[in-house]
C-alpha positions in Angstrom: 111.2 7.6 -81.5 110.6 4.5 -83.5 108.8 1.3 -82.5 110.6 -1.8 -81.3 111.3 -3.8 -84.4 112.9 -7.3 -83.9 112.4 -8.2 -87.9 115.5 -6.0 -88.4 119.1 -7.8 -87.5 120.2 -4.6 -86.2 119.1 -2.3 -83.6 118.4 1.2 -84.8 121.0 3.4 -83.1 119.9 6.0 -80.3 120.9 9.1 -82.4 118.1 8.2 -85.0 115.6 6.3 -82.7 115.6 8.8 -79.5 117.5 11.9 -80.9 120.3 11.4 -78.3 122.9 13.8 -78.3 126.5 13.7 -77.1 127.8 17.3 -76.6 125.9 20.0 -74.9 127.1 23.1 -72.7 124.2 25.1 -71.0 121.8 25.0 -68.3 119.6 21.6 -67.4 116.2 23.8 -67.8 117.3 24.8 -71.3 118.1 21.3 -72.3 114.8 19.7 -70.8 112.9 22.8 -73.0 114.9 22.0 -76.1 114.2 18.2 -76.0 110.5 18.9 -75.4 110.4 21.0 -78.4 111.9 18.3 -80.6 114.6 20.7 -82.2 117.7 19.7 -80.2 120.3 18.6 -82.5 123.9 17.2 -81.4 127.1 19.1 -81.6 130.3 18.2 -83.3 133.7 18.4 -81.5 136.7 19.8 -83.3 138.8 17.9 -80.8 137.8 14.8 -78.8 139.9 13.1 -76.3 138.2 9.7 -76.0 135.0 8.2 -77.1 133.3 5.0 -75.5 132.7 2.1 -77.8 129.2 0.6 -77.8 130.7 -2.9 -78.6 132.2 -2.9 -75.0 128.5 -2.2 -73.6 126.9 -4.9 -75.7 129.7 -7.3 -74.2 128.9 -5.9 -70.8 125.5 -7.6 -70.8 126.0 -10.6 -73.0 129.2 -11.7 -71.2 127.8 -12.5 -67.9 124.7 -14.5 -68.9 125.6 -17.9 -67.0 125.2 -20.4 -69.8 126.3 -18.9 -73.0 129.3 -18.2 -74.9 130.6 -15.0 -76.7 132.3 -15.0 -79.9 133.9 -11.4 -80.7 134.2 -11.2 -84.5 137.2 -8.8 -84.3 140.8 -8.3 -84.0 142.1 -9.7 -80.8 142.6 -6.1 -79.5 138.9 -5.6 -79.3 138.8 -8.4 -76.8 140.4 -6.1 -74.2 137.2 -5.7 -72.2 137.1 -9.6 -71.6 139.6 -9.0 -68.8 137.7 -6.3 -67.0 134.3 -8.3 -67.6 135.6 -11.6 -66.3 137.1 -9.9 -63.1 133.5 -8.6 -62.3 132.0 -12.0 -63.4 134.2 -13.7 -60.9 133.7 -11.4 -58.0 129.9 -11.2 -58.3 129.7 -15.0 -58.6 131.4 -15.0 -55.3 128.8 -12.4 -53.8 126.0 -14.4 -55.2 127.3 -17.9 -54.0 127.4 -19.1 -57.4 129.9 -21.7 -58.7 132.9 -20.0 -59.7 134.3 -20.2 -63.2 135.6 -18.3 -65.9 133.6 -16.5 -68.7 133.3 -18.0 -72.0 134.6 -15.4 -74.4 136.2 -16.1 -77.9 137.9 -14.0 -80.4 138.0 -14.8 -84.3 141.3 -12.5 -84.2 140.6 -10.8 -87.7 143.7 -9.8 -89.2 144.7 -7.6 -92.2 144.5 -10.5 -94.6 141.0 -11.4 -93.5 139.7 -7.8 -94.4 140.8 -8.7 -98.1 140.0 -12.4 -98.2 137.0 -12.4 -96.1 136.5 -14.1 -92.2 133.4 -16.0 -92.6 135.3 -19.2 -92.6 137.2 -18.1 -89.5 134.1 -16.8 -87.8 132.1 -20.3 -88.3 135.4 -22.2 -87.1 135.5 -20.3 -84.2 131.9 -20.8 -83.3 132.3 -24.5 -83.7 135.4 -24.7 -81.4 133.2 -22.5 -78.7 130.5 -25.2 -79.0 132.8 -28.1 -78.6 134.9 -26.5 -75.7 132.0 -25.1 -73.3 128.8 -26.5 -74.7 126.7 -23.4 -74.0 123.1 -23.2 -74.4 123.5 -20.2 -76.9 126.3 -18.4 -78.6 126.5 -14.7 -79.4 128.4 -13.4 -82.1 129.4 -9.6 -81.2 130.6 -7.5 -84.3 133.3 -4.7 -84.6 134.6 -2.3 -86.7 136.7 -4.6 -88.7 133.9 -7.0 -89.4 131.6 -4.3 -90.2 133.8 -3.0 -92.9 134.1 -6.1 -94.7 130.3 -6.3 -95.0 129.9 -10.1 -95.0 126.9 -12.0 -94.2 127.3 -12.6 -90.4 123.5 -13.0 -89.8 123.5 -15.9 -92.7 126.5 -17.7 -91.1 124.6 -17.5 -87.7 121.2 -18.9 -89.2 123.4 -21.9 -90.6 125.5 -22.4 -87.2 122.1 -22.3 -85.5 120.8 -25.5 -87.6 124.2 -27.2 -87.4 124.6 -27.0 -83.5 121.1 -27.0 -82.5 121.3 -24.1 -80.0 120.7 -20.4 -80.8 123.5 -18.6 -82.7 122.8 -15.0 -82.4 124.4 -11.9 -83.9 124.7 -8.6 -82.2 125.5 -5.9 -84.4 127.6 -3.6 -82.4 130.2 -2.2 -84.6 131.9 0.5 -83.0 131.5 3.2 -85.5 127.8 2.6 -85.8 126.9 4.9 -83.1 128.7 7.8 -81.3 126.3 6.9 -78.2 127.8 4.1 -76.1 124.2 3.2 -74.8 123.5 2.0 -78.3 125.5 -1.2 -77.2 123.2 -1.9 -74.5 120.3 -1.7 -76.9 122.1 -3.8 -79.4 122.4 -6.7 -76.8 118.7 -6.5 -75.6 117.6 -6.4 -79.3 119.8 -9.6 -79.8 117.9 -11.3 -76.9 114.6 -10.1 -77.5 114.9 -11.2 -81.1 116.8 -14.8 -80.7 116.0 -16.0 -77.2 112.7 -14.4 -75.6 109.8 -16.6 -76.2 106.0 -15.8 -76.2 104.4 -16.1 -72.6 102.9 -19.3 -71.7 101.5 -18.3 -68.5 101.6 -15.4 -66.0 104.6 -15.7 -63.6 104.9 -14.5 -60.1 108.2 -12.6 -60.5 109.2 -8.9 -61.4 112.0 -8.4 -64.0 114.9 -5.9 -62.7 116.9 -5.0 -65.8 120.4 -4.3 -63.9 124.4 -4.6 -64.3 125.5 -6.4 -61.3 124.7 -4.6 -58.3 123.4 -5.7 -54.8 120.0 -7.2 -54.9 118.2 -4.4 -52.9 115.1 -4.9 -54.7 114.4 -8.5 -53.4 112.9 -7.1 -50.1 110.8 -4.6 -51.9 109.3 -6.9 -54.5 108.6 -9.8 -51.9 106.3 -7.3 -49.7 104.1 -7.1 -53.0 104.1 -10.9 -53.0 106.4 -11.3 -56.1 109.9 -12.5 -56.6 112.7 -10.6 -58.5 114.5 -11.9 -61.6 117.6 -9.8 -62.4 118.5 -9.4 -66.3 120.9 -9.9 -67.9 124.1 -10.6 -65.8 123.7 -13.7 -64.1 120.5 -15.0 -65.8 120.2 -18.0 -67.7 119.0 -18.6 -71.2 115.9 -20.4 -69.7 115.1 -17.4 -67.6 115.6 -15.0 -70.5 113.2 -17.1 -72.5 110.6 -16.5 -69.8 111.1 -13.1 -69.1 107.9 -12.1 -71.3 105.6 -13.7 -68.3 106.9 -11.4 -65.9 104.5 -9.2 -64.0 106.3 -6.0 -64.6 109.8 -4.7 -65.5 111.7 -2.4 -63.3 114.6 0.1 -64.4 117.5 0.5 -62.2 118.5 3.2 -64.8 116.6 4.2 -67.9 119.5 4.9 -69.9 120.7 1.2 -69.5 117.3 -0.5 -70.3 114.8 1.5 -71.9 114.9 -0.8 -75.0 114.5 -4.0 -73.1 111.6 -2.5 -71.0 109.7 -1.1 -73.9 110.4 -4.3 -76.2 108.8 -6.6 -73.5 105.9 -4.2 -73.1 105.3 -3.6 -77.0 105.9 -7.3 -77.8 104.5 -9.1 -75.1 102.6 -6.8 -72.8 104.7 -6.6 -69.8 104.1 -3.4 -68.0 107.3 -1.3 -67.2 107.7 1.1 -64.2 108.3 4.3 -66.0 108.7 6.5 -62.9 112.1 7.9 -62.5 114.4 5.6 -60.4 113.8 5.4 -56.7 116.4 8.0 -55.4 115.8 10.1 -52.7 112.7 10.1 -50.4 110.4 12.2 -52.5 111.7 9.9 -55.7 111.3 6.5 -53.7 107.7 7.8 -52.7 106.7 8.3 -56.5 108.5 5.0 -57.7 106.7 2.8 -55.0 103.3 4.5 -55.8 103.9 3.5 -59.6 105.0 0.0 -58.6 102.0 -0.6 -56.4 99.5 0.9 -59.3 101.2 -1.5 -62.0 101.1 -4.6 -59.5 97.7 -3.9 -58.4 98.6 -3.3 -54.7 98.6 0.4 -53.8 98.0 -0.5 -50.3 101.5 -2.2 -50.1 103.0 0.7 -51.5 101.7 3.1 -48.9 102.6 0.8 -46.1 106.2 0.8 -47.3 106.2 4.5 -47.7 104.9 5.0 -44.1 107.6 2.8 -42.7 110.3 4.6 -44.7 109.3 8.2 -43.5 108.9 6.8 -40.0 112.2 4.4 -39.5 114.7 5.9 -42.1 114.0 9.4 -43.0 114.5 10.9 -39.3 117.8 9.5 -39.6 118.5 11.0 -43.1 117.2 14.6 -41.7 119.6 14.2 -38.9 122.5 13.7 -41.2 121.4 16.7 -43.4 122.3 19.2 -40.9 126.1 18.6 -41.8 125.3 19.3 -45.4 123.8 22.8 -44.9 125.5 25.3 -47.3 127.6 22.6 -49.2 127.7 22.5 -52.9 128.1 19.4 -55.2 128.6 18.2 -58.7 127.7 14.8 -60.5 129.6 12.8 -63.0 127.7 9.7 -64.2 125.8 8.4 -67.0 122.8 10.3 -68.3 119.6 9.0 -66.1 121.6 7.9 -63.3 123.4 11.3 -62.9 120.2 12.9 -63.2 118.7 10.8 -60.3 121.9 11.5 -58.3 120.9 15.5 -58.6 117.6 14.4 -57.1 119.5 12.7 -54.2 121.8 15.6 -53.5 119.3 18.2 -53.8 117.1 16.4 -51.1 120.2 15.8 -49.0 120.6 19.8 -48.9 123.4 20.4 -51.3 123.2 22.9 -54.0 124.1 20.9 -57.2 126.2 23.5 -59.0 126.7 21.5 -62.1 126.9 18.1 -63.7 128.7 16.2 -66.5 126.8 13.4 -67.8 127.8 11.2 -70.7 124.9 11.6 -73.3 121.3 12.8 -73.3 118.1 11.2 -74.3 115.3 13.5 -75.1 113.0 10.7 -74.8 112.9 6.9 -73.9 111.5 4.0 -75.7 108.4 4.0 -73.8 107.7 7.4 -75.0 106.2 8.2 -71.3 107.0 11.6 -70.2 106.9 10.4 -66.7 110.4 8.7 -67.4 111.9 12.1 -67.9 114.5 12.2 -64.7 115.8 15.6 -65.8 112.5 17.2 -65.9 111.7 15.9 -62.6 114.9 17.0 -61.0 114.3 20.7 -62.6 110.6 20.9 -61.7 111.4 19.8 -58.1 114.7 21.2 -57.2 115.3 23.9 -59.7 117.9 24.5 -62.4 121.4 23.1 -62.9 123.2 26.3 -64.3 126.4 24.4 -65.5 125.1 21.2 -67.2 127.4 19.5 -69.5 126.9 16.6 -71.8 130.7 15.4 -72.2 130.8 11.7 -73.1 133.8 11.0 -70.8 135.7 14.0 -72.3 138.0 14.5 -69.4 139.3 17.9 -70.5 135.7 19.5 -70.5 135.2 18.0 -67.1 138.3 19.4 -65.7 137.5 22.7 -67.0 134.3 22.8 -65.4 135.5 21.6 -62.1 138.2 24.2 -62.1 135.6 26.9 -62.6 132.9 25.8 -60.2 135.0 24.3 -57.2 132.2 22.3 -55.5 132.6 20.9 -52.1 131.7 17.4 -53.1 131.9 15.5 -56.1 129.6 12.5 -56.8 130.9 9.8 -59.5 129.4 6.7 -61.0 132.4 5.6 -63.0 136.1 5.1 -62.4 138.7 7.1 -64.2 137.1 10.2 -63.5 137.4 10.8 -59.8 141.1 11.4 -60.0 140.3 14.9 -61.3 138.6 16.0 -58.3 141.4 15.0 -56.0 143.9 16.8 -58.4 141.8 20.0 -57.8 141.5 19.4 -54.1 137.9 18.2 -54.2 136.4 15.3 -52.0 135.2 12.8 -54.5 132.8 9.9 -53.7 132.8 7.0 -56.3 130.0 4.8 -55.9 130.2 1.7 -58.3 127.2 -0.5 -57.0 124.2 1.1 -59.1 121.9 -0.3 -56.4 123.4 1.2 -53.4 121.2 4.4 -53.5 117.9 2.8 -54.0 115.1 3.5 -51.8 115.0 5.1 -48.4 117.9 2.9 -47.2 120.1 4.0 -50.4 119.3 7.5 -49.3 120.7 6.7 -45.9 123.6 4.9 -47.5 124.6 8.0 -49.5 124.1 10.3 -46.7 126.5 8.5 -44.4 129.0 7.9 -47.1 129.0 11.5 -48.2 129.7 12.6 -44.6 132.8 10.5 -44.6 133.9 11.7 -47.9 133.7 15.3 -46.5 135.8 14.3 -43.5 138.6 13.6 -46.1 139.1 17.1 -46.9 142.5 17.7 -45.5 143.9 14.6 -47.0 142.7 15.7 -50.3 144.0 19.2 -50.0 147.4 17.9 -49.3 147.4 15.2 -52.3 146.4 18.3 -54.6 149.3 20.5 -53.7 151.5 17.5 -54.9 149.4 16.4 -58.0 150.3 16.9 -61.6 147.8 18.6 -63.7 148.3 17.9 -67.2 146.1 20.9 -68.9 147.5 24.3 -69.8 146.7 27.5 -68.4 145.3 28.2 -72.0 142.7 25.5 -71.6 141.3 26.4 -68.2 140.8 30.0 -69.3 138.3 28.9 -72.1 134.8 27.9 -71.9 134.1 24.2 -71.3 132.2 23.9 -74.6 134.9 25.8 -76.6 135.6 22.8 -78.8 132.0 22.1 -79.7 130.0 22.9 -82.7 132.8 23.3 -84.8 133.0 27.1 -84.2 136.1 28.9 -83.1 137.3 31.3 -80.7 135.9 31.8 -77.2 132.2 30.8 -76.6 130.5 34.0 -74.8 129.6 33.2 -71.2 126.2 31.3 -70.8 125.8 30.6 -74.3 123.9 27.2 -75.3 126.7 25.4 -77.3 124.4 22.7 -78.8 123.2 23.4 -82.2 119.4 24.3 -81.7 
């Protein structure tokens, strides 16, 4: 783990900074042990079906800042994410009663000749046109594989344009090939903001930073009880708000996988405390998280009041619903820390979590605080998860695992993965709002939605009888980690496939 260094133009990738891995097949308990021993190495796949691009994750965070423009220095095809982000941007503007307007995204449209003769002039012209058309408060230049291969001085061009236009023009180095870990793109975006936008604090403010995607604002009610306001970063922030986020009383993570770099950066550079307890998922997790928040904000008595109210008013409703889940099994598909938090939640609701497929694994987070280890908390509190896969969206590994395990329920965070549960006749619940499950109310929200999902079993079974399954019988007979580590032949059952 390396300290946050904003003197460097590009963020140090997660593979080198945190020891993050993309491939693993084994048990959660052994993964925790190997992570803490410091000898876990990433596996290599002889076959890979897909891979997330960290450029898309950088765009995910930068594109929805309210008063900026984003210039993607790339072939126009790399701007495919613009459509998705603009859709979310418009929907969430309406949810927040903000003025409806399209995102301000531009592409330099690098072509083959530009890779030979250079594209800096095209970049400068595009940035200037973006400024003329939308008059942003800042412009972010996101890089790509194509611009990275050319190897031009994009940082120098950004400095020149900053002086010319009188606004920050900042480079976000997120070339797709820089990192195999998709979440490095989040780090790249936060590195750019910390380096070019955030200013030293001038005063101590009355708000708490909540680093999130674009979920519902469930933290408002909780934070107000402590006498503070919430400030959500970075989607729907303004440049002025980002300048001032160093003045916050604390930083909250809705998911450490997303915001480890931002929270640690604000702490290391400006002394903003971060809440390093695992996210507030489940009753026990919410208790722990509230006590950590109360300690940091200097109001532990308020935390105890909220805990008492939650146990009195909400927990009995959860306990009643748990009666419906006795003897049920579950499987989790999600990003790393969020998926690990869902293991907490399902275990508390009475499910036996038979397995999980998460998209990467961080042995440590940027804070370096062991309290932030969500998977360790899950294993220590609820026991081992025997079938734990790190599979970075590899559908073929997921289907293999599900076909073997056949749980009663699949809990998913991302679209595109849920159809596999339906094809296999397994009720699958997709929750897109990352804040839907936060706190005691969030645990009750999930319990109710899970009950509804389980009631769909007859429909799902009927659907599966007519669904097309693209994978061969041969593949479904192999171990999920068959293509990992570069070996050949069938992996022995139960063998750790990550190189250790």
